[in-house]
mmCIF file of the N, C-alpha and C atoms, coordinates in Angstrom:
data_MODEL
# 
_entry.id   MODEL 
# 
loop_
_atom_site.group_PDB 
_atom_site.id 
_atom_site.type_symbol 
_atom_site.label_atom_id 
_atom_site.label_alt_id 
_atom_site.label_comp_id 
_atom_site.label_asym_id 
_atom_site.label_entity_id 
_atom_site.label_seq_id 
_atom_site.pdbx_PDB_ins_code 
_atom_site.Cartn_x 
_atom_site.Cartn_y 
_atom_site.Cartn_z 
_atom_site.occupancy 
_atom_site.B_iso_or_equiv 
_atom_site.pdbx_formal_charge 
_atom_site.auth_seq_id 
_atom_site.auth_comp_id 
_atom_site.auth_asym_id 
_atom_site.auth_atom_id 
_atom_site.pdbx_PDB_model_num 
ATOM 1   N N  . MET A 1 1  ? -1.267 3.890   21.845  1.00 0.00 ? 1  MET A N  1 
ATOM 2   C CA . MET A 1 1  ? -1.095 3.607   20.494  1.00 0.00 ? 1  MET A CA 1 
ATOM 3   C C  . MET A 1 1  ? -1.982 4.295   19.507  1.00 0.00 ? 1  MET A C  1 
ATOM 4   N N  . ARG A 1 2  ? -3.509 5.348   20.397  1.00 0.00 ? 2  ARG A N  1 
ATOM 5   C CA . ARG A 1 2  ? -3.155 6.521   19.302  1.00 0.00 ? 2  ARG A CA 1 
ATOM 6   C C  . ARG A 1 2  ? -2.316 6.413   18.109  1.00 0.00 ? 2  ARG A C  1 
ATOM 7   N N  . LYS A 1 3  ? -1.071 7.907   18.959  1.00 0.00 ? 3  LYS A N  1 
ATOM 8   C CA . LYS A 1 3  ? 0.195  7.770   18.235  1.00 0.00 ? 3  LYS A CA 1 
ATOM 9   C C  . LYS A 1 3  ? 0.872  6.464   17.413  1.00 0.00 ? 3  LYS A C  1 
ATOM 10  N N  . PHE A 1 4  ? 0.710  5.304   17.741  1.00 0.00 ? 4  PHE A N  1 
ATOM 11  C CA . PHE A 1 4  ? 1.315  4.832   17.151  1.00 0.00 ? 4  PHE A CA 1 
ATOM 12  C C  . PHE A 1 4  ? 1.377  3.889   15.393  1.00 0.00 ? 4  PHE A C  1 
ATOM 13  N N  . ILE A 1 5  ? -1.083 4.170   15.672  1.00 0.00 ? 5  ILE A N  1 
ATOM 14  C CA . ILE A 1 5  ? -1.600 3.759   14.667  1.00 0.00 ? 5  ILE A CA 1 
ATOM 15  C C  . ILE A 1 5  ? -0.749 3.584   13.262  1.00 0.00 ? 5  ILE A C  1 
ATOM 16  N N  . PRO A 1 6  ? -0.130 5.220   12.975  1.00 0.00 ? 6  PRO A N  1 
ATOM 17  C CA . PRO A 1 6  ? -0.253 6.051   11.730  1.00 0.00 ? 6  PRO A CA 1 
ATOM 18  C C  . PRO A 1 6  ? 0.330  5.659   11.513  1.00 0.00 ? 6  PRO A C  1 
ATOM 19  N N  . TYR A 1 7  ? 2.257  4.599   11.954  1.00 0.00 ? 7  TYR A N  1 
ATOM 20  C CA . TYR A 1 7  ? 2.672  4.414   11.917  1.00 0.00 ? 7  TYR A CA 1 
ATOM 21  C C  . TYR A 1 7  ? 2.630  2.698   11.000  1.00 0.00 ? 7  TYR A C  1 
ATOM 22  N N  . LEU A 1 8  ? 2.113  2.206   12.201  1.00 0.00 ? 8  LEU A N  1 
ATOM 23  C CA . LEU A 1 8  ? 2.032  1.176   11.694  1.00 0.00 ? 8  LEU A CA 1 
ATOM 24  C C  . LEU A 1 8  ? 1.094  0.487   10.216  1.00 0.00 ? 8  LEU A C  1 
ATOM 25  N N  . LEU A 1 9  ? 0.328  1.647   9.915   1.00 0.00 ? 9  LEU A N  1 
ATOM 26  C CA . LEU A 1 9  ? -0.300 1.898   8.358   1.00 0.00 ? 9  LEU A CA 1 
ATOM 27  C C  . LEU A 1 9  ? 0.799  1.744   8.055   1.00 0.00 ? 9  LEU A C  1 
ATOM 28  N N  . ILE A 1 10 ? 1.434  2.133   7.264   1.00 0.00 ? 10 ILE A N  1 
ATOM 29  C CA . ILE A 1 10 ? 2.776  3.192   7.182   1.00 0.00 ? 10 ILE A CA 1 
ATOM 30  C C  . ILE A 1 10 ? 3.069  2.235   6.446   1.00 0.00 ? 10 ILE A C  1 
ATOM 31  N N  . LEU A 1 11 ? 4.032  1.261   7.446   1.00 0.00 ? 11 LEU A N  1 
ATOM 32  C CA . LEU A 1 11 ? 4.809  0.393   7.286   1.00 0.00 ? 11 LEU A CA 1 
ATOM 33  C C  . LEU A 1 11 ? 4.047  -0.647  7.176   1.00 0.00 ? 11 LEU A C  1 
ATOM 34  N N  . LEU A 1 12 ? 2.525  -1.793  7.692   1.00 0.00 ? 12 LEU A N  1 
ATOM 35  C CA . LEU A 1 12 ? 1.653  -2.287  6.754   1.00 0.00 ? 12 LEU A CA 1 
ATOM 36  C C  . LEU A 1 12 ? 1.833  -2.541  5.102   1.00 0.00 ? 12 LEU A C  1 
ATOM 37  N N  . GLY A 1 13 ? 1.212  -1.026  4.877   1.00 0.00 ? 13 GLY A N  1 
ATOM 38  C CA . GLY A 1 13 ? 0.787  -1.119  3.950   1.00 0.00 ? 13 GLY A CA 1 
ATOM 39  C C  . GLY A 1 13 ? 1.839  -1.262  3.079   1.00 0.00 ? 13 GLY A C  1 
ATOM 40  N N  . LEU A 1 14 ? 3.448  -1.044  3.454   1.00 0.00 ? 14 LEU A N  1 
ATOM 41  C CA . LEU A 1 14 ? 4.628  -0.560  1.875   1.00 0.00 ? 14 LEU A CA 1 
ATOM 42  C C  . LEU A 1 14 ? 4.478  -2.128  2.332   1.00 0.00 ? 14 LEU A C  1 
ATOM 43  N N  . LEU A 1 15 ? 4.459  -2.985  3.773   1.00 0.00 ? 15 LEU A N  1 
ATOM 44  C CA . LEU A 1 15 ? 5.228  -4.605  3.739   1.00 0.00 ? 15 LEU A CA 1 
ATOM 45  C C  . LEU A 1 15 ? 3.437  -5.165  2.853   1.00 0.00 ? 15 LEU A C  1 
ATOM 46  N N  . VAL A 1 16 ? 2.989  -5.344  2.306   1.00 0.00 ? 16 VAL A N  1 
ATOM 47  C CA . VAL A 1 16 ? 1.739  -5.215  1.586   1.00 0.00 ? 16 VAL A CA 1 
ATOM 48  C C  . VAL A 1 16 ? 1.937  -4.937  0.229   1.00 0.00 ? 16 VAL A C  1 
ATOM 49  N N  . ALA A 1 17 ? 2.462  -4.319  -0.426  1.00 0.00 ? 17 ALA A N  1 
ATOM 50  C CA . ALA A 1 17 ? 2.488  -3.324  -0.984  1.00 0.00 ? 17 ALA A CA 1 
ATOM 51  C C  . ALA A 1 17 ? 3.696  -4.263  -2.104  1.00 0.00 ? 17 ALA A C  1 
ATOM 52  N N  . PHE A 1 18 ? 4.640  -4.028  -1.141  1.00 0.00 ? 18 PHE A N  1 
ATOM 53  C CA . PHE A 1 18 ? 6.094  -4.865  -1.192  1.00 0.00 ? 18 PHE A CA 1 
ATOM 54  C C  . PHE A 1 18 ? 6.299  -6.374  -1.177  1.00 0.00 ? 18 PHE A C  1 
ATOM 55  N N  . VAL A 1 19 ? 5.552  -7.554  -0.595  1.00 0.00 ? 19 VAL A N  1 
ATOM 56  C CA . VAL A 1 19 ? 5.201  -8.989  -1.076  1.00 0.00 ? 19 VAL A CA 1 
ATOM 57  C C  . VAL A 1 19 ? 4.329  -9.011  -2.504  1.00 0.00 ? 19 VAL A C  1 
ATOM 58  N N  . ALA A 1 20 ? 3.324  -8.257  -2.444  1.00 0.00 ? 20 ALA A N  1 
ATOM 59  C CA . ALA A 1 20 ? 1.523  -8.358  -3.674  1.00 0.00 ? 20 ALA A CA 1 
ATOM 60  C C  . ALA A 1 20 ? 3.722  -7.825  -4.596  1.00 0.00 ? 20 ALA A C  1 
ATOM 61  N N  . THR A 1 21 ? 3.758  -7.160  -5.286  1.00 0.00 ? 21 THR A N  1 
ATOM 62  C CA . THR A 1 21 ? 5.159  -6.619  -6.006  1.00 0.00 ? 21 THR A CA 1 
ATOM 63  C C  . THR A 1 21 ? 5.941  -8.164  -6.428  1.00 0.00 ? 21 THR A C  1 
ATOM 64  N N  . LEU A 1 22 ? 6.439  -8.637  -5.024  1.00 0.00 ? 22 LEU A N  1 
ATOM 65  C CA . LEU A 1 22 ? 6.869  -9.850  -5.215  1.00 0.00 ? 22 LEU A CA 1 
ATOM 66  C C  . LEU A 1 22 ? 6.490  -11.159 -5.781  1.00 0.00 ? 22 LEU A C  1 
ATOM 67  N N  . PHE A 1 23 ? 5.335  -11.432 -5.720  1.00 0.00 ? 23 PHE A N  1 
ATOM 68  C CA . PHE A 1 23 ? 4.181  -12.541 -6.062  1.00 0.00 ? 23 PHE A CA 1 
ATOM 69  C C  . PHE A 1 23 ? 3.980  -12.317 -7.729  1.00 0.00 ? 23 PHE A C  1 
ATOM 70  N N  . GLY A 1 24 ? 3.731  -11.137 -8.552  1.00 0.00 ? 24 GLY A N  1 
ATOM 71  C CA . GLY A 1 24 ? 2.970  -10.468 -9.438  1.00 0.00 ? 24 GLY A CA 1 
ATOM 72  C C  . GLY A 1 24 ? 4.439  -10.060 -9.428  1.00 0.00 ? 24 GLY A C  1 
ATOM 73  N N  . SER A 1 25 ? 5.700  -10.290 -9.242  1.00 0.00 ? 25 SER A N  1 
ATOM 74  C CA . SER A 1 25 ? 6.707  -11.027 -10.199 1.00 0.00 ? 25 SER A CA 1 
ATOM 75  C C  . SER A 1 25 ? 7.319  -11.751 -10.866 1.00 0.00 ? 25 SER A C  1 
ATOM 76  N N  . ALA A 1 26 ? 6.626  -12.883 -10.198 1.00 0.00 ? 26 ALA A N  1 
ATOM 77  C CA . ALA A 1 26 ? 7.305  -14.181 -10.034 1.00 0.00 ? 26 ALA A CA 1 
ATOM 78  C C  . ALA A 1 26 ? 6.137  -14.356 -10.977 1.00 0.00 ? 26 ALA A C  1 
ATOM 79  N N  . ASN A 1 27 ? 4.256  -14.722 -10.182 1.00 0.00 ? 27 ASN A N  1 
ATOM 80  C CA . ASN A 1 27 ? 3.975  -13.955 -11.376 1.00 0.00 ? 27 ASN A CA 1 
ATOM 81  C C  . ASN A 1 27 ? 3.919  -14.643 -13.141 1.00 0.00 ? 27 ASN A C  1 
ATOM 82  N N  . GLY A 1 28 ? 4.921  -13.736 -13.221 1.00 0.00 ? 28 GLY A N  1 
ATOM 83  C CA . GLY A 1 28 ? 5.608  -12.699 -14.854 1.00 0.00 ? 28 GLY A CA 1 
ATOM 84  C C  . GLY A 1 28 ? 6.051  -13.016 -15.704 1.00 0.00 ? 28 GLY A C  1 
ATOM 85  N N  . LEU A 1 29 ? 6.552  -14.551 -14.917 1.00 0.00 ? 29 LEU A N  1 
ATOM 86  C CA . LEU A 1 29 ? 7.758  -15.076 -15.432 1.00 0.00 ? 29 LEU A CA 1 
ATOM 87  C C  . LEU A 1 29 ? 7.455  -16.240 -16.880 1.00 0.00 ? 29 LEU A C  1 
ATOM 88  N N  . PRO A 1 30 ? 7.762  -17.019 -18.026 1.00 0.00 ? 30 PRO A N  1 
ATOM 89  C CA . PRO A 1 30 ? 6.629  -16.372 -18.722 1.00 0.00 ? 30 PRO A CA 1 
ATOM 90  C C  . PRO A 1 30 ? 7.941  -18.093 -19.345 1.00 0.00 ? 30 PRO A C  1 
ATOM 91  N N  . TYR A 1 31 ? 6.177  -19.299 -19.592 1.00 0.00 ? 31 TYR A N  1 
ATOM 92  C CA . TYR A 1 31 ? 6.301  -20.586 -19.253 1.00 0.00 ? 31 TYR A CA 1 
ATOM 93  C C  . TYR A 1 31 ? 6.620  -20.465 -20.389 1.00 0.00 ? 31 TYR A C  1 
ATOM 94  N N  . GLN A 1 32 ? 6.772  -22.326 -21.169 1.00 0.00 ? 32 GLN A N  1 
ATOM 95  C CA . GLN A 1 32 ? 7.901  -21.962 -22.284 1.00 0.00 ? 32 GLN A CA 1 
ATOM 96  C C  . GLN A 1 32 ? 6.635  -22.005 -23.571 1.00 0.00 ? 32 GLN A C  1 
ATOM 97  N N  . ASP A 1 33 ? 5.581  -23.094 -23.562 1.00 0.00 ? 33 ASP A N  1 
ATOM 98  C CA . ASP A 1 33 ? 4.533  -22.836 -25.288 1.00 0.00 ? 33 ASP A CA 1 
ATOM 99  C C  . ASP A 1 33 ? 3.864  -22.977 -23.802 1.00 0.00 ? 33 ASP A C  1 
ATOM 100 N N  . PRO A 1 34 ? 2.931  -22.178 -23.599 1.00 0.00 ? 34 PRO A N  1 
ATOM 101 C CA . PRO A 1 34 ? 1.433  -21.618 -22.899 1.00 0.00 ? 34 PRO A CA 1 
ATOM 102 C C  . PRO A 1 34 ? 0.823  -22.290 -23.036 1.00 0.00 ? 34 PRO A C  1 
ATOM 103 N N  . SER A 1 35 ? -0.094 -22.850 -22.184 1.00 0.00 ? 35 SER A N  1 
ATOM 104 C CA . SER A 1 35 ? -1.469 -22.464 -23.283 1.00 0.00 ? 35 SER A CA 1 
ATOM 105 C C  . SER A 1 35 ? -1.883 -21.713 -23.195 1.00 0.00 ? 35 SER A C  1 
ATOM 106 N N  . GLN A 1 36 ? -3.560 -21.056 -23.561 1.00 0.00 ? 36 GLN A N  1 
ATOM 107 C CA . GLN A 1 36 ? -4.867 -19.761 -23.449 1.00 0.00 ? 36 GLN A CA 1 
ATOM 108 C C  . GLN A 1 36 ? -4.893 -20.294 -22.522 1.00 0.00 ? 36 GLN A C  1 
ATOM 109 N N  . GLU A 1 37 ? -5.573 -21.255 -21.961 1.00 0.00 ? 37 GLU A N  1 
ATOM 110 C CA . GLU A 1 37 ? -5.421 -20.954 -19.955 1.00 0.00 ? 37 GLU A CA 1 
ATOM 111 C C  . GLU A 1 37 ? -4.614 -20.076 -19.170 1.00 0.00 ? 37 GLU A C  1 
ATOM 112 N N  . MET A 1 38 ? -3.581 -21.029 -19.655 1.00 0.00 ? 38 MET A N  1 
ATOM 113 C CA . MET A 1 38 ? -2.498 -20.283 -18.603 1.00 0.00 ? 38 MET A CA 1 
ATOM 114 C C  . MET A 1 38 ? -2.338 -18.727 -18.554 1.00 0.00 ? 38 MET A C  1 
ATOM 115 N N  . LEU A 1 39 ? -2.260 -19.308 -19.672 1.00 0.00 ? 39 LEU A N  1 
ATOM 116 C CA . LEU A 1 39 ? -2.288 -17.169 -19.553 1.00 0.00 ? 39 LEU A CA 1 
ATOM 117 C C  . LEU A 1 39 ? -2.991 -16.038 -19.665 1.00 0.00 ? 39 LEU A C  1 
ATOM 118 N N  . VAL A 1 40 ? -4.235 -16.779 -20.107 1.00 0.00 ? 40 VAL A N  1 
ATOM 119 C CA . VAL A 1 40 ? -5.252 -16.530 -18.797 1.00 0.00 ? 40 VAL A CA 1 
ATOM 120 C C  . VAL A 1 40 ? -5.790 -16.218 -17.269 1.00 0.00 ? 40 VAL A C  1 
ATOM 121 N N  . LYS A 1 41 ? -5.498 -17.330 -16.505 1.00 0.00 ? 41 LYS A N  1 
ATOM 122 C CA . LYS A 1 41 ? -4.980 -17.495 -15.198 1.00 0.00 ? 41 LYS A CA 1 
ATOM 123 C C  . LYS A 1 41 ? -4.363 -16.619 -14.649 1.00 0.00 ? 41 LYS A C  1 
ATOM 124 N N  . GLN A 1 42 ? -2.766 -16.762 -15.831 1.00 0.00 ? 42 GLN A N  1 
ATOM 125 C CA . GLN A 1 42 ? -1.129 -15.566 -15.232 1.00 0.00 ? 42 GLN A CA 1 
ATOM 126 C C  . GLN A 1 42 ? -1.843 -14.251 -14.927 1.00 0.00 ? 42 GLN A C  1 
ATOM 127 N N  . ILE A 1 43 ? -2.701 -14.137 -16.312 1.00 0.00 ? 43 ILE A N  1 
ATOM 128 C CA . ILE A 1 43 ? -3.455 -12.408 -16.248 1.00 0.00 ? 43 ILE A CA 1 
ATOM 129 C C  . ILE A 1 43 ? -4.089 -11.870 -15.620 1.00 0.00 ? 43 ILE A C  1 
ATOM 130 N N  . ALA A 1 44 ? -5.339 -12.962 -15.054 1.00 0.00 ? 44 ALA A N  1 
ATOM 131 C CA . ALA A 1 44 ? -5.779 -12.202 -13.823 1.00 0.00 ? 44 ALA A CA 1 
ATOM 132 C C  . ALA A 1 44 ? -5.288 -12.982 -12.381 1.00 0.00 ? 44 ALA A C  1 
ATOM 133 N N  . GLU A 1 45 ? -4.049 -13.243 -12.256 1.00 0.00 ? 45 GLU A N  1 
ATOM 134 C CA . GLU A 1 45 ? -2.950 -13.166 -11.293 1.00 0.00 ? 45 GLU A CA 1 
ATOM 135 C C  . GLU A 1 45 ? -2.230 -12.113 -11.172 1.00 0.00 ? 45 GLU A C  1 
ATOM 136 N N  . ALA A 1 46 ? -2.230 -12.023 -11.272 1.00 0.00 ? 46 ALA A N  1 
ATOM 137 C CA . ALA A 1 46 ? -1.219 -10.148 -11.927 1.00 0.00 ? 46 ALA A CA 1 
ATOM 138 C C  . ALA A 1 46 ? -2.047 -9.105  -11.764 1.00 0.00 ? 46 ALA A C  1 
ATOM 139 N N  . ARG A 1 47 ? -3.214 -8.983  -11.920 1.00 0.00 ? 47 ARG A N  1 
ATOM 140 C CA . ARG A 1 47 ? -4.062 -7.865  -12.240 1.00 0.00 ? 47 ARG A CA 1 
ATOM 141 C C  . ARG A 1 47 ? -4.605 -8.068  -10.454 1.00 0.00 ? 47 ARG A C  1 
ATOM 142 N N  . LYS A 1 48 ? -5.280 -9.499  -10.011 1.00 0.00 ? 48 LYS A N  1 
ATOM 143 C CA . LYS A 1 48 ? -5.233 -9.608  -8.106  1.00 0.00 ? 48 LYS A CA 1 
ATOM 144 C C  . LYS A 1 48 ? -4.189 -9.280  -7.636  1.00 0.00 ? 48 LYS A C  1 
ATOM 145 N N  . PHE A 1 49 ? -2.955 -9.414  -8.072  1.00 0.00 ? 49 PHE A N  1 
ATOM 146 C CA . PHE A 1 49 ? -1.125 -8.665  -7.759  1.00 0.00 ? 49 PHE A CA 1 
ATOM 147 C C  . PHE A 1 49 ? -1.774 -7.222  -7.907  1.00 0.00 ? 49 PHE A C  1 
ATOM 148 N N  . ASN A 1 50 ? -1.766 -6.808  -8.531  1.00 0.00 ? 50 ASN A N  1 
ATOM 149 C CA . ASN A 1 50 ? -1.741 -5.232  -8.540  1.00 0.00 ? 50 ASN A CA 1 
ATOM 150 C C  . ASN A 1 50 ? -3.085 -4.446  -7.589  1.00 0.00 ? 50 ASN A C  1 
ATOM 151 N N  . LEU A 1 51 ? -4.549 -5.401  -7.218  1.00 0.00 ? 51 LEU A N  1 
ATOM 152 C CA . LEU A 1 51 ? -4.689 -4.937  -6.982  1.00 0.00 ? 51 LEU A CA 1 
ATOM 153 C C  . LEU A 1 51 ? -4.591 -5.045  -5.396  1.00 0.00 ? 51 LEU A C  1 
ATOM 154 N N  . ILE A 1 52 ? -3.673 -5.620  -4.879  1.00 0.00 ? 52 ILE A N  1 
ATOM 155 C CA . ILE A 1 52 ? -3.225 -6.159  -3.414  1.00 0.00 ? 52 ILE A CA 1 
ATOM 156 C C  . ILE A 1 52 ? -2.392 -4.668  -3.315  1.00 0.00 ? 52 ILE A C  1 
ATOM 157 N N  . ALA A 1 53 ? -1.644 -4.504  -3.961  1.00 0.00 ? 53 ALA A N  1 
ATOM 158 C CA . ALA A 1 53 ? 0.014  -3.581  -4.330  1.00 0.00 ? 53 ALA A CA 1 
ATOM 159 C C  . ALA A 1 53 ? -1.425 -1.959  -4.883  1.00 0.00 ? 53 ALA A C  1 
ATOM 160 N N  . LEU A 1 54 ? -1.964 -1.910  -5.021  1.00 0.00 ? 54 LEU A N  1 
ATOM 161 C CA . LEU A 1 54 ? -2.234 -0.719  -4.707  1.00 0.00 ? 54 LEU A CA 1 
ATOM 162 C C  . LEU A 1 54 ? -2.942 -0.776  -3.361  1.00 0.00 ? 54 LEU A C  1 
ATOM 163 N N  . ILE A 1 55 ? -3.819 -1.581  -3.479  1.00 0.00 ? 55 ILE A N  1 
ATOM 164 C CA . ILE A 1 55 ? -4.353 -1.211  -1.549  1.00 0.00 ? 55 ILE A CA 1 
ATOM 165 C C  . ILE A 1 55 ? -3.209 -1.246  -0.866  1.00 0.00 ? 55 ILE A C  1 
ATOM 166 N N  . GLY A 1 56 ? -2.729 -1.604  -0.566  1.00 0.00 ? 56 GLY A N  1 
ATOM 167 C CA . GLY A 1 56 ? -0.803 -1.120  0.246   1.00 0.00 ? 56 GLY A CA 1 
ATOM 168 C C  . GLY A 1 56 ? -0.651 0.112   0.272   1.00 0.00 ? 56 GLY A C  1 
ATOM 169 N N  . LEU A 1 57 ? -0.453 -0.177  -1.362  1.00 0.00 ? 57 LEU A N  1 
ATOM 170 C CA . LEU A 1 57 ? -0.410 1.485   -0.857  1.00 0.00 ? 57 LEU A CA 1 
ATOM 171 C C  . LEU A 1 57 ? -0.362 2.585   -1.281  1.00 0.00 ? 57 LEU A C  1 
ATOM 172 N N  . LEU A 1 58 ? -1.821 2.340   -0.434  1.00 0.00 ? 58 LEU A N  1 
ATOM 173 C CA . LEU A 1 58 ? -3.226 3.383   -0.337  1.00 0.00 ? 58 LEU A CA 1 
ATOM 174 C C  . LEU A 1 58 ? -3.231 3.422   1.454   1.00 0.00 ? 58 LEU A C  1 
ATOM 175 N N  . ALA A 1 59 ? -3.685 2.262   2.014   1.00 0.00 ? 59 ALA A N  1 
ATOM 176 C CA . ALA A 1 59 ? -2.807 2.004   2.924   1.00 0.00 ? 59 ALA A CA 1 
ATOM 177 C C  . ALA A 1 59 ? -1.915 3.112   3.909   1.00 0.00 ? 59 ALA A C  1 
ATOM 178 N N  . CYS A 1 60 ? 0.071  3.457   2.933   1.00 0.00 ? 60 CYS A N  1 
ATOM 179 C CA . CYS A 1 60 ? 1.043  3.759   3.123   1.00 0.00 ? 60 CYS A CA 1 
ATOM 180 C C  . CYS A 1 60 ? 0.535  5.281   3.534   1.00 0.00 ? 60 CYS A C  1 
ATOM 181 N N  . VAL A 1 61 ? -0.241 6.020   2.472   1.00 0.00 ? 61 VAL A N  1 
ATOM 182 C CA . VAL A 1 61 ? -0.152 7.176   2.002   1.00 0.00 ? 61 VAL A CA 1 
ATOM 183 C C  . VAL A 1 61 ? -1.668 7.419   3.077   1.00 0.00 ? 61 VAL A C  1 
ATOM 184 N N  . SER A 1 62 ? -2.002 6.662   3.952   1.00 0.00 ? 62 SER A N  1 
ATOM 185 C CA . SER A 1 62 ? -3.621 6.638   4.103   1.00 0.00 ? 62 SER A CA 1 
ATOM 186 C C  . SER A 1 62 ? -2.811 7.471   5.507   1.00 0.00 ? 62 SER A C  1 
ATOM 187 N N  . GLY A 1 63 ? -1.465 6.469   5.746   1.00 0.00 ? 63 GLY A N  1 
ATOM 188 C CA . GLY A 1 63 ? -1.307 5.929   7.274   1.00 0.00 ? 63 GLY A CA 1 
ATOM 189 C C  . GLY A 1 63 ? 0.016  8.345   6.882   1.00 0.00 ? 63 GLY A C  1 
ATOM 190 N N  . ILE A 1 64 ? 0.145  8.778   6.581   1.00 0.00 ? 64 ILE A N  1 
ATOM 191 C CA . ILE A 1 64 ? 1.536  9.303   5.860   1.00 0.00 ? 64 ILE A CA 1 
ATOM 192 C C  . ILE A 1 64 ? 0.261  10.705  6.119   1.00 0.00 ? 64 ILE A C  1 
ATOM 193 N N  . PHE A 1 65 ? -0.922 11.138  5.106   1.00 0.00 ? 65 PHE A N  1 
ATOM 194 C CA . PHE A 1 65 ? -2.181 11.869  5.817   1.00 0.00 ? 65 PHE A CA 1 
ATOM 195 C C  . PHE A 1 65 ? -2.221 12.132  7.186   1.00 0.00 ? 65 PHE A C  1 
ATOM 196 N N  . TRP A 1 66 ? -2.851 10.662  7.634   1.00 0.00 ? 66 TRP A N  1 
ATOM 197 C CA . TRP A 1 66 ? -2.569 10.794  8.927   1.00 0.00 ? 66 TRP A CA 1 
ATOM 198 C C  . TRP A 1 66 ? -2.761 11.573  9.950   1.00 0.00 ? 66 TRP A C  1 
ATOM 199 N N  . ILE A 1 67 ? -0.731 11.734  9.945   1.00 0.00 ? 67 ILE A N  1 
ATOM 200 C CA . ILE A 1 67 ? 0.030  11.808  10.062  1.00 0.00 ? 67 ILE A CA 1 
ATOM 201 C C  . ILE A 1 67 ? 0.385  13.241  9.937   1.00 0.00 ? 67 ILE A C  1 
ATOM 202 N N  . CYS A 1 68 ? 0.113  13.994  8.944   1.00 0.00 ? 68 CYS A N  1 
ATOM 203 C CA . CYS A 1 68 ? 0.349  14.550  8.600   1.00 0.00 ? 68 CYS A CA 1 
ATOM 204 C C  . CYS A 1 68 ? -0.763 16.317  8.600   1.00 0.00 ? 68 CYS A C  1 
ATOM 205 N N  . GLN A 1 69 ? -2.124 15.235  9.269   1.00 0.00 ? 69 GLN A N  1 
ATOM 206 C CA . GLN A 1 69 ? -3.407 15.914  10.232  1.00 0.00 ? 69 GLN A CA 1 
ATOM 207 C C  . GLN A 1 69 ? -3.204 16.442  10.932  1.00 0.00 ? 69 GLN A C  1 
ATOM 208 N N  . ARG A 1 70 ? -2.608 15.020  12.102  1.00 0.00 ? 70 ARG A N  1 
ATOM 209 C CA . ARG A 1 70 ? -1.901 15.354  13.690  1.00 0.00 ? 70 ARG A CA 1 
ATOM 210 C C  . ARG A 1 70 ? -0.844 16.570  13.782  1.00 0.00 ? 70 ARG A C  1 
ATOM 211 N N  . ILE A 1 71 ? -0.157 16.515  12.793  1.00 0.00 ? 71 ILE A N  1 
ATOM 212 C CA . ILE A 1 71 ? 1.472  17.743  13.069  1.00 0.00 ? 71 ILE A CA 1 
ATOM 213 C C  . ILE A 1 71 ? 0.391  19.163  12.590  1.00 0.00 ? 71 ILE A C  1 
ATOM 214 N N  . TRP A 1 72 ? -0.288 18.947  11.205  1.00 0.00 ? 72 TRP A N  1 
ATOM 215 C CA . TRP A 1 72 ? -1.563 19.965  11.616  1.00 0.00 ? 72 TRP A CA 1 
ATOM 216 C C  . TRP A 1 72 ? -1.966 20.757  12.298  1.00 0.00 ? 72 TRP A C  1 
ATOM 217 N N  . MET A 1 73 ? -2.676 20.674  12.853  1.00 0.00 ? 73 MET A N  1 
ATOM 218 C CA . MET A 1 73 ? -3.835 20.300  13.568  1.00 0.00 ? 73 MET A CA 1 
ATOM 219 C C  . MET A 1 73 ? -3.478 20.668  14.883  1.00 0.00 ? 73 MET A C  1 
ATOM 220 N N  . LYS A 1 74 ? -2.257 19.767  15.404  1.00 0.00 ? 74 LYS A N  1 
ATOM 221 C CA . LYS A 1 74 ? -1.832 20.356  16.871  1.00 0.00 ? 74 LYS A CA 1 
ATOM 222 C C  . LYS A 1 74 ? -0.955 21.634  16.719  1.00 0.00 ? 74 LYS A C  1 
ATOM 223 N N  . ARG A 1 75 ? -0.588 22.079  15.368  1.00 0.00 ? 75 ARG A N  1 
ATOM 224 C CA . ARG A 1 75 ? -0.167 23.265  15.148  1.00 0.00 ? 75 ARG A CA 1 
ATOM 225 C C  . ARG A 1 75 ? -1.087 25.168  15.033  1.00 0.00 ? 75 ARG A C  1 
ATOM 226 N N  . ARG A 1 76 ? -1.651 24.447  14.741  1.00 0.00 ? 76 ARG A N  1 
ATOM 227 C CA . ARG A 1 76 ? -2.701 25.179  14.563  1.00 0.00 ? 76 ARG A CA 1 
ATOM 228 C C  . ARG A 1 76 ? -3.476 25.680  16.064  1.00 0.00 ? 76 ARG A C  1 
ATOM 229 N N  . ARG A 1 77 ? -3.401 24.415  16.532  1.00 0.00 ? 77 ARG A N  1 
ATOM 230 C CA . ARG A 1 77 ? -3.899 24.560  18.101  1.00 0.00 ? 77 ARG A CA 1 
ATOM 231 C C  . ARG A 1 77 ? -3.351 25.609  18.534  1.00 0.00 ? 77 ARG A C  1 
ATOM 232 N N  . LYS A 1 78 ? -1.024 25.517  18.627  1.00 0.00 ? 78 LYS A N  1 
ATOM 233 C CA . LYS A 1 78 ? -0.467 26.099  18.819  1.00 0.00 ? 78 LYS A CA 1 
ATOM 234 C C  . LYS A 1 78 ? -0.263 28.085  18.713  1.00 0.00 ? 78 LYS A C  1 
ATOM 235 N N  . LYS A 1 79 ? -0.669 28.324  17.014  1.00 0.00 ? 79 LYS A N  1 
ATOM 236 C CA . LYS A 1 79 ? -1.142 29.468  16.922  1.00 0.00 ? 79 LYS A CA 1 
ATOM 237 C C  . LYS A 1 79 ? -1.755 29.653  17.724  1.00 0.00 ? 79 LYS A C  1 
ATOM 238 N N  . LEU A 1 80 ? -3.262 29.069  17.987  1.00 0.00 ? 80 LEU A N  1 
ATOM 239 C CA . LEU A 1 80 ? -4.683 29.034  18.497  1.00 0.00 ? 80 LEU A CA 1 
ATOM 240 C C  . LEU A 1 80 ? -5.082 29.746  20.230  1.00 0.00 ? 80 LEU A C  1 
ATOM 241 N N  . GLN A 1 81 ? -3.324 28.797  20.755  1.00 0.00 ? 81 GLN A N  1 
ATOM 242 C CA . GLN A 1 81 ? -3.839 29.266  22.516  1.00 0.00 ? 81 GLN A CA 1 
ATOM 243 C C  . GLN A 1 81 ? -1.999 30.636  23.062  1.00 0.00 ? 81 GLN A C  1 
ATOM 244 N N  . THR A 1 82 ? -1.709 31.131  21.040  1.00 0.00 ? 82 THR A N  1 
ATOM 245 C CA . THR A 1 82 ? -0.943 32.846  21.561  1.00 0.00 ? 82 THR A CA 1 
ATOM 246 C C  . THR A 1 82 ? -1.548 34.025  21.034  1.00 0.00 ? 82 THR A C  1 
ATOM 247 N N  . GLU A 1 83 ? -1.753 33.666  20.347  1.00 0.00 ? 83 GLU A N  1 
ATOM 248 C CA . GLU A 1 83 ? -3.084 34.693  20.137  1.00 0.00 ? 83 GLU A CA 1 
ATOM 249 C C  . GLU A 1 83 ? -3.257 35.460  21.117  1.00 0.00 ? 83 GLU A C  1 
# 
């Protein structure tokens, strides 16, 4: 199970970033005659979706670093055993 968690983190991070980007782009569609309150709400929603997408991408990058660190440690152990 521990070997599967980094891959799950990458997959879920990409999924969250993709869904947040979809909602963010749907939020960016302009209204015909927006009021000031609607514009403020639209900007707040865009910031929220951008933050969620960033969190998803950070989760993905964390999973990638986790896998790279695991590979690096495995190679290092193998190198130390052969010496």
